[in-house]
C-alpha atoms as one frame of an Amber mdcrd trajectory, in Angstrom:
protein
 122.219 104.161 113.562 120.145 105.176 116.589 118.346 102.549 118.662 114.986
 103.933 117.494 116.010 103.716 113.817 117.409 100.209 114.315 114.142  98.977
 115.843 112.068 100.694 113.149 114.172  99.024 110.434 113.901  95.704 112.275
 110.085  95.990 112.477 109.822  96.952 108.806 111.882  93.912 107.756 109.684
  91.699 109.979 106.366  92.854 108.530 107.707  92.665 104.970 109.372  89.255
 105.507 112.450  90.864 103.938 115.394  88.584 104.617 117.927  90.835 102.882
 116.884  93.941 104.830 116.829  91.975 108.081 120.299  90.510 107.650 121.766
  93.958 106.926 120.993  94.766 110.577 123.068  91.811 111.839 126.792  91.140
 112.049 128.154  88.271 109.942 128.396  85.818 112.848 125.187  86.892 114.591
 122.880  84.395 116.278 119.201  84.338 117.107 116.859  82.258 119.233 113.278
  82.226 120.424 111.031  79.868 122.373 110.176  78.010 119.145 113.581  78.196
 117.415 116.824  77.053 119.082 120.022  79.097 118.998 121.311  79.308 115.419
 122.971  81.699 113.000 120.754  84.735 112.348 120.701  83.998 108.615 119.280
  80.516 109.258 116.949  81.784 111.995 115.294  84.390 109.756 115.287  82.162
 106.678 113.325  79.570 108.693 111.093  82.184 110.320 110.208  83.921 107.055
 109.524  80.602 105.277 107.072  79.448 107.956 105.423  82.663 109.160 104.068
  86.025 108.083 103.174  89.129 110.001 100.245  91.380 109.252 101.135  93.800
 112.032 104.224  94.685 113.994 103.604  97.417 116.532 106.679  98.903 118.124
 105.662  99.817 121.672 108.919 100.821 123.336 112.675 100.405 123.388 114.663
  99.982 126.580 118.357 100.582 127.048 120.585 100.871 130.072 123.726 102.921
 130.316 125.529 100.151 132.238 125.057  97.843 129.236 125.298 100.268 126.305
 125.368  97.499 123.699 122.098  95.865 124.790 118.600  97.074 123.972 115.192
  95.483 124.373 112.238  96.154 122.089 108.705  95.624 123.348 106.576  94.619
 120.347 103.043  93.504 119.520 102.811  91.086 116.624  99.914  89.684 114.653
 100.254  87.207 111.862 100.282  83.565 111.137 102.111  80.462 110.201 102.021
  78.843 106.810  99.998  75.987 108.346  97.055  78.404 108.729  97.411  79.119
 112.462  97.094  82.825 113.314  98.018  84.583 116.534  98.477  87.933 118.207
 100.988  88.277 121.011 103.425  90.586 122.755 107.121  89.876 122.885 110.398
  91.368 123.984 113.295  91.135 121.577 116.666  91.560 123.265 119.337  92.774
 120.886 123.013  92.632 121.798 124.965  94.947 119.521 128.568  94.964 118.392
 130.769  98.077 118.218 129.303  99.115 114.857 125.699  98.861 116.150 124.998
  95.657 114.256 122.998  92.986 116.065 125.301  90.171 117.155 122.835  88.222
 119.291 119.042  88.230 119.348 116.918  86.608 122.029 113.135  86.724 121.615
 110.996  86.225 124.719 107.243  85.589 124.653 104.566  83.347 126.061 104.219
  80.479 123.593 100.987  79.166 125.103  98.575  80.986 122.740 100.603  79.906
 119.692 101.009  76.301 120.868  97.315  76.073 121.804  96.241  77.118 118.316
  98.769  74.711 116.759  97.140  71.825 118.646  93.661  72.516 117.275
């Protein structure tokens, strides 16, 4: 699967909150983490994420790869959505995907500024 196709499939699973489709993109022992979720198995990470959030928009802006690290790509995304507690937010993030030899995601690290999300949570 090409990097572009992988990111498109990833974005589609995000906006549809489709746990099955998302986990098909990951290796069996894959992990994920973000500023609001500690490092955990990808299956647990996305189960928690999809139970507590929804996305109304996922805009794929760009994908970055480097020939010196052929198994690592970064996706620049814009997301809009909310949490099940009623808080909504729009923000940009970078999702760093470390791939295994079969182009399955083995480690995901999501980077974004949590301030807008945390600020709305406090209201």
